[in-house]
C-alpha positions as CSV (number, residue, x, y, z in Angstrom):
1,X,30.4,13.2,10.0
2,X,30.1,15.5,13.0
3,X,32.7,13.4,14.9
4,X,35.2,13.9,12.0
5,X,34.6,17.7,11.9
6,X,34.9,18.1,15.6
7,X,38.0,15.9,15.7
8,X,39.7,18.0,13.0
9,X,38.8,21.2,14.8
10,X,40.3,19.8,18.1
11,X,43.5,18.8,16.3
12,X,43.8,22.3,14.9
13,X,43.2,23.9,18.3
14,X,45.5,21.6,20.2
15,X,48.4,22.6,18.0
16,X,48.1,26.1,19.6
17,X,47.1,25.2,23.1
18,X,47.6,22.2,25.5
19,X,44.1,22.3,26.9
20,X,40.9,23.6,25.1
21,X,37.3,23.7,26.3
22,X,34.0,22.8,24.7
23,X,33.3,26.6,24.6
24,X,36.3,27.0,22.2
25,X,34.9,24.4,19.9
26,X,31.4,25.9,20.0
27,X,32.8,29.3,19.1
28,X,34.6,27.9,16.1
29,X,31.6,26.0,15.0
30,X,29.5,29.1,15.3
31,X,31.9,31.0,13.0
32,X,31.5,28.1,10.5
33,X,27.7,28.5,10.7
34,X,27.3,25.0,12.0
35,X,24.6,24.4,14.6
36,X,25.7,21.6,17.0
37,X,23.7,20.9,20.2
38,X,25.4,20.3,23.5
39,X,24.3,16.6,23.4
40,X,25.8,16.1,19.9
41,X,29.1,17.7,21.0
42,X,29.2,15.6,24.2
43,X,28.6,12.4,22.1
44,X,31.3,13.4,19.6
45,X,33.8,14.0,22.5
46,X,33.0,10.7,24.1
47,X,33.5,8.9,20.7
48,X,36.9,10.6,20.3
49,X,37.9,9.6,23.8
50,X,36.9,6.0,23.2
51,X,39.0,5.9,20.1
52,X,41.9,7.2,22.1
53,X,42.3,10.5,20.3
54,X,41.9,12.9,23.3
55,X,41.3,13.0,27.0
56,X,38.0,14.6,28.0
57,X,37.2,15.9,31.5
58,X,33.9,17.4,32.6
59,X,34.0,20.5,34.8
60,X,31.1,22.5,36.2
61,X,31.4,26.2,35.3
62,X,28.7,28.7,36.2
63,X,26.2,25.9,36.8
64,X,26.7,24.1,33.5
65,X,28.9,21.4,32.2
66,X,32.1,22.4,30.3
67,X,34.4,19.8,28.8
68,X,38.2,20.2,29.0
69,X,40.0,18.5,26.1
70,X,43.7,17.6,26.0
71,X,45.9,15.6,23.8
72,X,46.7,12.0,24.6
73,X,50.4,11.5,25.4
C-alpha cells in the first residue's frame, strides 16, 4: 500500500519538476499526516525502481542519505 501511495505522489510531483528528492516526498507525506520511516521510504523507492517506474540515485547531503528521483525515459 505504501508503495502505491508513494508512487502516486512521485507521479504528481514529477509532472511539475524533472527531478525531486526524498525530502519533497517526506514533506508531502507530513502534510497528509502519514508517518513513513526513512527505511520504508527507501524500500518503496527501490521497489519502484525495480518495476521500472523511476530512476533513483542516492546522494549524501549534510551527512545523511537523500534520494534523487527522476522519470524513466
